[in-house]
C-alpha positions in Angstrom: 64.3 146.9 122.5 62.1 145.8 125.4 62.5 147.5 128.7 62.4 145.5 131.9 61.8 148.4 134.3 64.3 146.7 136.6 67.2 148.7 138.1 69.9 146.3 136.5 72.2 149.1 135.5 71.8 151.1 138.8 72.2 148.3 141.2 75.6 146.7 141.8 75.5 143.0 140.7 76.9 141.8 144.1 74.3 143.8 146.0 71.5 142.5 143.8 72.5 138.8 144.1 73.2 139.0 147.8 69.9 140.9 148.3 68.0 138.3 146.5 69.7 135.3 148.1 69.3 136.8 151.6 65.5 136.8 151.5 65.4 133.4 153.1 64.8 132.8 156.8 68.4 132.2 157.8 67.7 128.9 159.5 64.6 130.2 161.2 66.2 133.4 162.5 64.4 135.9 160.3 61.1 136.0 158.4 61.2 134.7 154.8 60.8 137.7 152.5 59.3 135.5 149.8 56.7 134.0 152.2 53.7 135.2 150.1 52.7 137.5 147.2 52.7 140.6 149.4 56.2 140.1 150.8 57.6 139.2 147.3 55.9 142.3 145.8 57.5 144.5 148.5 60.9 143.0 147.8 60.5 143.3 144.0 59.3 146.9 144.2 62.6 147.9 145.7 64.3 146.6 142.6 62.2 148.5 140.0 62.9 151.8 138.4 61.8 154.9 140.3 58.8 155.4 138.0 57.4 152.0 138.9 56.3 149.3 136.5 52.6 148.8 135.5 53.5 145.2 134.5 54.4 144.2 138.0 51.8 141.5 138.6 52.9 138.8 141.1 51.1 135.5 141.5 51.5 132.6 143.9 53.3 130.8 141.1 55.9 133.7 141.1 56.5 133.1 144.8 57.2 129.5 144.2 59.5 130.4 141.2 61.4 133.0 143.2 62.0 130.6 146.1 63.2 127.9 143.7 65.7 130.3 142.1 66.8 131.6 145.5 67.3 128.2 147.0 69.2 127.0 143.9 71.5 130.1 144.3 72.0 129.3 148.0 73.0 125.7 147.1 75.6 126.9 144.6 76.9 129.6 147.0 77.3 126.9 149.7 79.5 125.0 147.3 81.6 128.2 146.9 82.1 128.0 150.7 83.4 124.4 150.3 80.4 123.3 152.4 79.9 119.6 152.2 76.3 119.9 153.2 75.0 119.6 149.6 75.0 116.3 147.8 75.8 115.9 144.1 72.1 115.4 143.5 71.2 118.6 145.2 73.9 120.5 143.2 72.6 119.0 139.9 69.1 119.9 140.9 70.1 123.5 141.7 71.9 123.9 138.4 68.9 122.5 136.5 66.6 125.0 138.3 68.9 127.9 137.3 69.0 126.6 133.7 65.2 126.5 133.6 65.1 130.0 134.9 67.6 131.2 132.3 65.3 129.8 129.6 62.2 131.4 131.1 63.8 134.8 131.6 66.0 135.4 128.4 68.7 138.0 128.5 69.8 140.3 125.7 72.9 142.2 125.1 72.7 146.0 125.6 75.6 147.7 123.8 76.5 151.3 124.0 79.6 153.5 123.5 80.3 153.0 127.3 80.3 149.2 127.1 78.0 146.2 127.1 75.9 144.3 129.6 73.3 141.6 129.7 69.8 142.6 130.7 66.5 140.9 130.9 64.2 141.4 127.9 61.0 141.0 129.9 58.9 143.6 131.7 57.5 143.4 135.2 58.4 140.7 137.7 60.0 138.6 135.0 62.4 141.5 134.5 63.3 141.5 138.2 64.1 137.8 138.2 66.0 138.2 134.8 68.0 141.1 136.4 69.2 138.7 139.1 70.3 136.2 136.5 72.0 138.9 134.5 73.9 140.0 137.7 75.0 136.4 138.1 76.4 136.3 134.6 78.1 139.7 135.1 79.7 138.4 138.3 80.9 135.3 136.6 82.4 137.3 133.7 84.2 139.6 136.1 85.7 136.8 138.1 83.8 137.7 141.3 81.2 134.9 141.2 83.2 132.5 143.3 83.6 135.2 145.9 79.9 135.1 146.6 79.3 132.4 149.2 76.7 131.2 151.7 77.6 130.8 155.3 78.1 127.2 156.4 76.3 127.9 159.6 73.3 130.1 158.8 73.3 130.2 155.0 73.5 134.0 154.9 75.0 135.0 151.5 78.1 137.2 151.7 81.0 138.5 149.6 84.3 136.8 150.6 86.8 139.6 150.9 89.7 137.5 152.1 92.8 137.4 150.0 92.9 133.7 149.6 89.1 133.4 149.2 88.9 130.9 152.1 86.0 132.4 154.1 83.3 129.9 154.9 81.3 131.9 157.5 79.5 135.2 157.2 80.8 136.4 160.6 82.9 135.4 163.6 79.8 134.3 165.6 78.8 131.8 163.0 82.3 130.3 162.9 82.3 130.1 166.7 78.8 128.4 166.7 80.0 125.8 164.1 83.2 125.2 166.0 81.3 124.7 169.3 78.9 122.2 167.6 81.8 120.3 166.2 83.5 120.2 169.6 80.3 119.0 171.3 79.8 116.3 168.6 83.4 115.1 169.2 82.8 115.0 173.0 79.5 113.0 172.5 81.4 110.6 170.2 84.2 110.1 172.8 81.6 109.4 175.4 79.8 106.8 173.3 83.2 105.2 172.4 84.2 104.7 176.0 
């Protein structure tokens, strides 16, 4: 059985998916952690086994790939927040990107006396991306996938811990900012209608 070197078993699936999704720039508020090979390598190194992985070679193409998967995840997580900002075309494109990634980074069943899990069969950086995909599958099977959402305001990915799963914003400040923008928009509309 191939070993990925990724920390798939040691890292909580929620933490892994949120950590991966939250590498974006949060609408210009933070630096993008997948900006180049160096920043992507630094992020990936934190998701490898303690002994490191000699197969961790990251290229500029990997940066593009990681961004594509991340952006597709954010689009799907926005849908979980009932955000109407994504069109059907964008959602279809995001699903297609995730399907392509699933074909490129195949998962395999790991079965033991303690249970079973899906893990990436690839070493190196492919194993890191595959571990993210395996975490998504794990969350889907556990019923937690729809609790992962992206903020309607800043696109920060978060775990919705409300009973009715109705959270749409990552924090109160984002909700307030969105409410203020909607209020100002209504005021401008009233002014132009008069």
